[in-house]
C-alpha positions in Angstrom: 6.4 0.1 -3.5 5.6 -1.9 -6.6 5.2 -1.4 -10.3 1.5 -1.0 -11.6 0.3 0.0 -15.0 3.7 1.0 -16.3 4.4 3.2 -13.0 6.1 2.8 -9.7 3.7 3.1 -6.9 4.4 3.7 -3.2 2.2 4.1 -0.3 3.4 5.5 3.1 2.4 6.5 6.5 2.9 10.0 7.5 3.7 11.5 10.9 0.0 12.4 10.9 -1.2 8.8 10.7 -2.6 9.4 7.3 -1.6 7.0 4.3 0.0 9.0 1.2 0.1 7.5 -2.3 2.6 8.5 -5.1 3.2 7.3 -8.6 6.9 7.4 -9.9 8.2 7.7 -13.6 11.9 8.6 -14.8 12.4 12.0 -16.2 15.5 13.0 -17.8 17.2 15.9 -15.6 20.3 17.2 -17.6 22.0 14.0 -18.7 20.5 11.8 -15.8 17.3 10.0 -15.5 15.7 10.4 -11.9 12.6 9.4 -10.5 10.0 12.0 -10.5 7.1 11.4 -7.9 3.4 12.8 -8.3 1.0 12.6 -5.6 -1.9 10.1 -6.2 -3.8 11.2 -3.1 -4.0 11.1 0.7 -6.0 8.1 1.9 -7.4 10.3 4.8 -9.9 7.8 6.4 -7.2 5.1 6.8 -5.3 5.9 10.0 -2.3 3.7 10.7 1.1 3.9 12.7 3.0 1.7 10.4 3.9 1.4 6.8 1.5 -0.6 4.5 2.1 -3.6 1.9 1.7 -3.3 -1.7 1.1 -6.0 -4.3 -0.4 -6.4 -7.8 -2.8 -9.2 -8.3 -5.4 -9.7 -11.1 -4.6 -6.3 -12.7 -5.4 -4.5 -9.4 -3.0 -2.7 -6.8 -3.8 -4.1 -3.5 -2.7 -2.3 -0.3 -2.6 -3.8 3.3 -2.1 -2.1 6.6 -2.5 -2.3 10.3 -4.9 0.3 11.7 -4.4 1.9 15.0 -6.3 -0.9 16.8 -4.3 -3.8 15.2 -6.8 -4.9 12.6 -5.2 -6.0 9.3 -7.0 -4.3 6.5 -6.8 -4.1 2.7 -8.1 -2.1 -0.4 -7.7 -2.2 -4.0 -6.7 0.8 -6.2 -9.4 0.0 -8.5 -11.8 1.0 -5.9 -10.4 4.4 -5.7 -9.1 3.9 -2.1 -12.5 3.9 -0.8 -13.5 0.5 0.6 -11.5 -0.5 3.4 -12.1 -4.0 4.5 -10.7 -6.4 7.3 -8.6 -9.2 6.0 -10.5 -11.3 8.9 -11.9 -10.9 12.4 -8.9 -12.6 13.8 -6.4 -10.7 11.7 -4.7 -8.7 14.3 -1.0 -7.7 13.7 1.3 -7.2 16.3 2.1 -3.5 16.7 5.7 -3.7 16.0 5.3 -5.3 12.6 4.3 -4.2 9.1 2.4 -6.6 6.7 4.1 -8.1 3.6 2.2 -9.0 0.4 2.9 -10.8 -2.9 0.9 -12.3 -5.7 2.2 -15.9 -6.9 0.5 -18.5 -9.0 -2.8 -16.6 -9.2 -3.1 -16.4 -5.4 -2.6 -13.2 -3.3 -0.4 -13.8 -0.1 -0.3 -11.5 2.9 2.0 -12.1 5.8 1.9 -10.6 9.1 2.6 -11.7 12.9 0.0 -12.1 15.3 
């Protein structure tokens, strides 16, 4: 999960190997503020078996995930989840791990175990 454009975003892998995106805002329920999640779409063309990593970098939401063949892939939310690119031809992630991503000092970092 990460904060992006004033909302909390999450992307998760379902049991059907599809990616699901949702945004969250706080809503008042009685006297308590609770998170309320709204679907931001299913990323049907991105099959995966593990969870993704999210990071905000240069005003875009970046999503990284390991596909079913082990290739580490990414996309920016500004592309409307359309273009899924590989990080590099050598970026094969171990099947037991999920990637991690962070933006720091104007650079975007992604970590994964090979």
